[in-house]
C-alpha positions in Angstrom: 0.0 0.0 0.0 1.4 3.4 -1.0 1.6 6.6 0.9 -1.4 8.9 1.2 -1.6 11.9 -1.1 -1.5 15.3 0.4 -4.4 17.7 -0.2 -2.2 19.6 -2.6 -1.4 16.5 -4.6 -5.1 15.5 -4.7 -6.0 18.9 -6.0 -3.3 18.8 -8.7 -4.5 15.4 -9.8 -8.1 16.7 -10.0 -6.9 19.8 -12.0 -5.1 17.5 -14.4 -8.2 15.3 -14.8 -10.5 18.2 -15.6 -8.2 20.7 -17.4 -5.4 18.6 -18.8 -1.7 19.7 -19.0 -1.0 23.4 -19.0 2.4 23.2 -20.6 4.0 21.2 -23.4 6.3 19.6 -20.9 3.3 18.1 -18.9 1.6 16.8 -22.1 2.6 13.3 -23.1 -0.1 12.7 -25.7 1.1 11.6 -29.2 -0.4 14.7 -30.8 0.9 17.1 -28.1 3.4 19.0 -30.3 0.9 19.8 -33.0 -1.8 20.6 -30.4 0.4 23.2 -28.7 1.5 24.6 -32.0 -2.1 25.0 -33.2 -3.0 26.8 -29.9 -0.1 29.2 -30.4 -0.9 29.9 -34.0 -4.5 30.7 -33.1 -3.5 33.0 -30.2 -4.9 30.7 -27.5 -1.6 29.6 -25.9 -1.8 32.1 -23.0 -5.3 31.1 -22.2 -4.4 27.4 -22.2 -1.5 28.1 -19.9 -3.7 30.1 -17.5 -6.9 27.9 -17.4 -6.0 24.7 -19.1 -7.6 22.9 -22.1 -10.8 22.5 -20.2 -11.1 26.3 -19.9 -11.5 26.7 -23.7 -14.9 27.3 -25.2 -16.3 24.7 -27.5 -15.6 27.0 -30.4 -12.0 27.6 -29.4 -11.4 23.8 -28.9 -13.0 23.1 -32.3 -10.7 25.7 -33.9 -7.7 24.0 -32.3 -8.8 20.6 -33.6 -9.5 21.9 -37.1 -6.1 23.6 -37.2 -4.4 20.5 -36.0 -6.0 18.5 -38.9 -4.9 21.2 -41.3 -1.3 21.0 -40.1 -1.2 17.2 -40.1 -2.7 17.1 -43.6 -0.1 19.6 -44.9 2.6 17.5 -43.4 1.3 14.2 -44.6 0.8 12.9 -41.0 -2.8 11.8 -41.3 -3.4 8.0 -41.3 -4.6 6.3 -44.5 -8.3 7.1 -45.1 -8.1 10.5 -43.6 -5.9 12.1 -46.2 -8.6 13.0 -48.7 -11.0 15.9 -48.8 -14.5 15.6 -47.4 -16.9 13.6 -49.5 -19.4 15.7 -51.5 -22.6 16.4 -49.7 -25.5 14.0 -50.4 -27.7 15.6 -53.0 -30.8 13.8 -51.7 -33.7 13.0 -53.8 
């Protein structure tokens, strides 16, 4: 059985769970470099550092995700099947 966490350690774990890493050094996800680059390019880096990823609005988070996709497409980093453009909209009938 391990040692008990201090209140400060419990709070830090809870912050990480809700808001995610607040610096590239804390982020060990495979897409971390491109995620942080996208946030910087969109002018959201300071906000992420202050309030974490969970503090972004849905619109801001969507912009980061869209920009990540754009960067990965330009660099040829998308897996097969995700390289192409969007399929044309169904014309219905």
